[in-house]
Backbone as a printed PyTorch tensor [residue, N CA C, xyz], in Angstrom:
tensor([[[161.0600, 277.8760,  30.4130],
         [160.0340, 276.7780,  30.7270],
         [161.3230, 275.5490,  31.2260]],

        [[161.9960, 275.3860,  30.6710],
         [163.1070, 274.2370,  30.7590],
         [163.7060, 274.1620,  32.1990]],

        [[164.2910, 275.2230,  32.3620],
         [164.8090, 275.4490,  33.7260],
         [164.0730, 275.9620,  35.1100]],

        [[162.5320, 275.4720,  34.5950],
         [161.5620, 275.2330,  35.6330],
         [161.3960, 273.8900,  35.8340]],

        [[161.1480, 273.1970,  35.1730],
         [161.4030, 271.6810,  35.3200],
         [162.8270, 271.1050,  35.5560]],

        [[163.7280, 271.3910,  35.4850],
         [164.5840, 271.0760,  36.3970],
         [165.4500, 271.4580,  37.4120]],

        [[164.5060, 272.3000,  37.8870],
         [164.4750, 273.0120,  39.3570],
         [164.7020, 272.3790,  40.1020]],

        [[163.3670, 271.6470,  40.1130],
         [163.1050, 270.4240,  40.7280],
         [163.8360, 269.0080,  40.9190]],

        [[164.6070, 269.3380,  40.3350],
         [164.9200, 267.6110,  40.3180],
         [166.0460, 267.6880,  42.0200]],

        [[166.3970, 268.3040,  42.3610],
         [167.3910, 268.2350,  43.7070],
         [166.6550, 267.8680,  44.8260]],

        [[165.3100, 269.0650,  44.6680],
         [164.2180, 268.8240,  45.8860],
         [164.0830, 267.5480,  45.8220]],

        [[163.8560, 267.0330,  44.9340],
         [163.1780, 265.1300,  44.7480],
         [164.0620, 264.2150,  45.1250]],

        [[165.1350, 264.3230,  44.7260],
         [166.7750, 263.7600,  44.8860],
         [166.6510, 264.1180,  46.5770]],

        [[166.4700, 264.9630,  47.6390],
         [166.8070, 265.5050,  48.7150],
         [165.5110, 264.6660,  49.5300]],

        [[164.0890, 264.6060,  48.9820],
         [162.9780, 264.3370,  48.9380],
         [163.3110, 262.6940,  49.2960]],

        [[163.7630, 262.2630,  48.4110],
         [163.8950, 260.5680,  48.9330],
         [165.4040, 260.3290,  49.3350]],

        [[166.1850, 261.4190,  49.8060],
         [167.3940, 260.1620,  50.0720],
         [167.3110, 259.6150,  51.0470]],

        [[165.9980, 259.6920,  52.5970],
         [165.8100, 259.2020,  53.3800],
         [165.4350, 257.2920,  53.0540]],

        [[164.9390, 257.2190,  52.1410],
         [164.4800, 256.0950,  51.9240],
         [165.9400, 255.3550,  51.4050]],

        [[166.9300, 256.1200,  50.8140],
         [168.2860, 255.1180,  50.7280],
         [169.0180, 254.8830,  52.1260]],

        [[168.3290, 255.8260,  53.1330],
         [169.2210, 255.4340,  53.9950],
         [168.9070, 254.6960,  55.5100]],

        [[167.2370, 254.2670,  54.9970],
         [166.5220, 252.9100,  55.4550],
         [167.0250, 251.5820,  55.4070]],

        [[166.8640, 250.9680,  56.6140],
         [167.6870, 249.3610,  56.1110],
         [166.5910, 248.5330,  56.4810]],

        [[166.4900, 246.8200,  56.3470],
         [166.2820, 245.5120,  56.7880],
         [166.4210, 245.2440,  58.1490]],

        [[165.5340, 244.5900,  59.2040],
         [166.2960, 243.6810,  59.9390],
         [166.6560, 242.6840,  59.5880]],

        [[167.2200, 242.2410,  60.3320],
         [167.6190, 240.6330,  59.5530],
         [166.5110, 239.7860,  59.7210]],

        [[166.7800, 239.3750,  58.1140],
         [165.7290, 238.7150,  57.0870],
         [165.1840, 237.3770,  57.8490]],

        [[164.2480, 237.2450,  57.9640],
         [163.8300, 235.3350,  58.7710],
         [164.1770, 234.2950,  57.4780]],

        [[165.6540, 233.8080,  58.2880],
         [165.8520, 232.4820,  57.2800],
         [165.7580, 231.4240,  58.0210]],

        [[166.0310, 230.3770,  56.9700],
         [166.4140, 228.5770,  57.7540],
         [167.0790, 228.3820,  57.2460]],

        [[167.9460, 227.3560,  58.0080],
         [168.9510, 226.5620,  58.1620],
         [168.5740, 225.3860,  57.7490]],

        [[168.3010, 224.9040,  56.3820],
         [168.2910, 223.7450,  55.8910],
         [169.3350, 222.8140,  55.2170]],

        [[170.1920, 222.0330,  55.9940],
         [170.9530, 221.3780,  55.6710],
         [172.4740, 222.1660,  54.6440]],

        [[172.6700, 222.8940,  55.7820],
         [173.7590, 223.7980,  55.2410],
         [173.5610, 225.3620,  54.2940]],

        [[172.3370, 225.0870,  53.7470],
         [171.6710, 226.2500,  52.7420],
         [170.4360, 226.9490,  53.7600]],

        [[170.6150, 228.6360,  53.7330],
         [170.0820, 229.1450,  54.1480],
         [168.5100, 229.4250,  52.9150]],

        [[167.5290, 229.1360,  53.7370],
         [166.7110, 229.7140,  52.5580],
         [165.7580, 230.4040,  53.1510]],

        [[165.2200, 232.0890,  52.4990],
         [164.1810, 233.0260,  52.8120],
         [163.1400, 232.1330,  53.3820]],

        [[162.3980, 232.4090,  54.3790],
         [160.9900, 231.9910,  55.0030],
         [160.1280, 231.9620,  54.2670]],

        [[159.9220, 232.9910,  53.4090],
         [158.7030, 233.1210,  52.6510],
         [158.7380, 231.6500,  51.8790]],

        [[159.6690, 231.0060,  51.3360],
         [159.7280, 230.0770,  50.5660],
         [159.6050, 228.8190,  51.4250]],

        [[159.8700, 228.8260,  52.9530],
         [159.2810, 227.7640,  53.8440],
         [157.9450, 227.8110,  53.8510]],

        [[157.6360, 229.0350,  54.1040],
         [155.4290, 229.2210,  54.4190],
         [155.1740, 228.7530,  52.7370]],

        [[155.8110, 228.9080,  51.9070],
         [154.8670, 228.7290,  50.5070],
         [154.8380, 227.2730,  50.4070]],

        [[155.7910, 226.7180,  50.9680],
         [155.9160, 225.0310,  50.8980],
         [155.0670, 224.2280,  51.6980]],

        [[155.0850, 224.9620,  52.8160],
         [153.9170, 224.3420,  53.5030],
         [152.7980, 224.8620,  53.0880]],

        [[152.7720, 226.5570,  52.6710],
         [150.9200, 226.3460,  52.4500],
         [150.4790, 225.5030,  51.1670]],

        [[151.3590, 225.3360,  50.3190],
         [150.9600, 224.1280,  49.3150],
         [150.7240, 222.9300,  49.7850]],

        [[151.3020, 222.6740,  50.7540],
         [151.3490, 221.0020,  51.3140],
         [149.8850, 220.7540,  52.3510]],

        [[149.5230, 222.1970,  53.0600],
         [148.3040, 222.0730,  53.7100],
         [147.0190, 222.5990,  52.7920]],

        [[147.3660, 222.7540,  51.3130],
         [146.3880, 222.8520,  50.0280],
         [145.9840, 221.7010,  49.5720]],

        [[147.0080, 220.4670,  49.2390],
         [146.6870, 219.5490,  49.2630],
         [146.3040, 218.5240,  50.2490]],

        [[146.4440, 218.9990,  51.6470],
         [145.8380, 217.8610,  53.0490],
         [144.2960, 218.5440,  52.6110]],

        [[144.0490, 220.0880,  52.3280],
         [142.8350, 220.6340,  52.0990],
         [141.9050, 219.9380,  50.9140]],

        [[142.5950, 219.8100,  49.7480],
         [142.1550, 219.2800,  48.9680],
         [141.5680, 217.7570,  49.0560]],

        [[142.3750, 217.0360,  49.8110],
         [142.3280, 215.5890,  50.4450],
         [140.6270, 215.5110,  51.0900]],

        [[141.1190, 216.5450,  52.0560],
         [140.0750, 216.1630,  52.6390],
         [138.5240, 216.5750,  52.5350]],

        [[138.6050, 217.6830,  51.4630],
         [137.2120, 218.1350,  49.9950],
         [137.0100, 216.9610,  49.6140]],

        [[137.8420, 216.0210,  49.1040],
         [137.2760, 214.6190,  48.2770],
         [136.7720, 213.3980,  49.1410]],

        [[137.7250, 213.4660,  50.1570],
         [136.9770, 212.5310,  50.8120],
         [135.6830, 213.1520,  51.5530]],

        [[134.8120, 214.0330,  51.5110],
         [134.1590, 214.7500,  51.9170],
         [132.7730, 214.5720,  50.8610]],

        [[133.3050, 214.3140,  49.3420],
         [132.7610, 214.0360,  48.4820],
         [131.9800, 215.5270,  48.0450]],

        [[132.7540, 216.5320,  48.5360],
         [132.3770, 218.2240,  47.8310],
         [133.1350, 218.4200,  46.8070]],

        [[132.0050, 219.1610,  46.0160],
         [132.2070, 219.4530,  44.7360],
         [132.5550, 220.7610,  44.6700]],

        [[133.8190, 221.4560,  44.1380],
         [134.0550, 222.6570,  44.0130],
         [133.3760, 223.2260,  42.9670]],

        [[132.5800, 224.7710,  42.6860],
         [132.4730, 224.9130,  41.0830],
         [133.6020, 225.0400,  40.5620]],

        [[134.9820, 225.8840,  40.7630],
         [136.0670, 226.1680,  39.9420],
         [137.0890, 226.1440,  41.0430]],

        [[137.6540, 224.6440,  40.3770],
         [138.6860, 224.0800,  41.2720],
         [140.3190, 224.9170,  40.9690]],

        [[140.2960, 225.3400,  39.7010],
         [141.3980, 225.9650,  39.2880],
         [141.2890, 227.7480,  40.2020]],

        [[140.6680, 228.1840,  40.4680],
         [140.5980, 228.9080,  41.5160],
         [140.7560, 229.0610,  43.0620]],

        [[139.9520, 228.1050,  43.4160],
         [140.0110, 227.6250,  44.7320],
         [141.1450, 227.4860,  45.3640]],

        [[141.8610, 225.7900,  44.7730],
         [143.3330, 225.3820,  45.4530],
         [144.2330, 226.7750,  45.4290]],

        [[144.3250, 226.9920,  44.3010],
         [145.6740, 227.9230,  44.4970],
         [145.2190, 229.4760,  45.5820]],

        [[143.8510, 230.0620,  45.5170],
         [143.6260, 230.2220,  46.6910],
         [143.8870, 229.7870,  48.4610]],

        [[143.7760, 228.7360,  47.8240],
         [143.2690, 228.2070,  49.3410],
         [145.2980, 227.9270,  49.4030]],

        [[146.2070, 227.9680,  48.8510],
         [147.4790, 227.6850,  48.7320],
         [147.9970, 229.1810,  49.4880]],

        [[147.6430, 230.1110,  48.3470],
         [147.8440, 231.4880,  49.1310],
         [147.4370, 231.6660,  50.9530]],

        [[146.0300, 231.9350,  50.9260],
         [145.4600, 231.8010,  52.5510],
         [146.3070, 231.0210,  52.9910]],

        [[147.1830, 229.6540,  53.0500],
         [147.6950, 229.0730,  54.1340],
         [149.2090, 229.9290,  54.4290]],

        [[149.4040, 230.1740,  52.7240],
         [150.9840, 230.8280,  53.0870],
         [151.1690, 232.0060,  53.7470]],

        [[150.2280, 232.7900,  53.5090],
         [149.5720, 234.3000,  54.2750],
         [149.6430, 233.9520,  55.3310]],

        [[148.8810, 233.4260,  55.9040],
         [148.6190, 232.2590,  57.2560],
         [149.7070, 232.5560,  57.9630]],

        [[150.6470, 231.5580,  57.3460],
         [151.3800, 230.7770,  58.3030],
         [152.7290, 232.2030,  58.4440]],

        [[153.2780, 233.0670,  57.5230],
         [153.4630, 234.2140,  57.5020],
         [153.3080, 234.9490,  58.6720]],

        [[151.7930, 235.0820,  58.6340],
         [151.4480, 235.5520,  59.7700],
         [151.5060, 235.1450,  61.4230]],

        [[151.2620, 234.3170,  61.4940],
         [151.8590, 233.4990,  62.8560],
         [152.9940, 233.1490,  63.0270]],

        [[153.9190, 232.3990,  62.6100],
         [155.4020, 232.3050,  62.9840],
         [156.3550, 234.1470,  62.5040]],

        [[155.9800, 235.0860,  61.7270],
         [156.9070, 236.4540,  61.2890],
         [156.0180, 237.5100,  61.6620]],

        [[155.4480, 237.6050,  62.3270],
         [154.4040, 238.8250,  62.6550],
         [154.5440, 239.3450,  64.2580]]])
């Protein structure tokens, strides 16, 4: 029984070997004052800034949100993913 279980390992390793041979393209980074920042951090900061602006607009319109603790992080995620899709896809 033990020999049957161990005989599958070489085939699994052989099947997973192509995953080790793949590589990424150039990672999207920004040079900000000599430091390279990943693009997702820049998109996250812009997404948070846009959600703060959206909060300001909602407050100016005097719209009450039922669960702001869920709405504002969702807005930040929405803006972050939208920026990523627009600029890096």
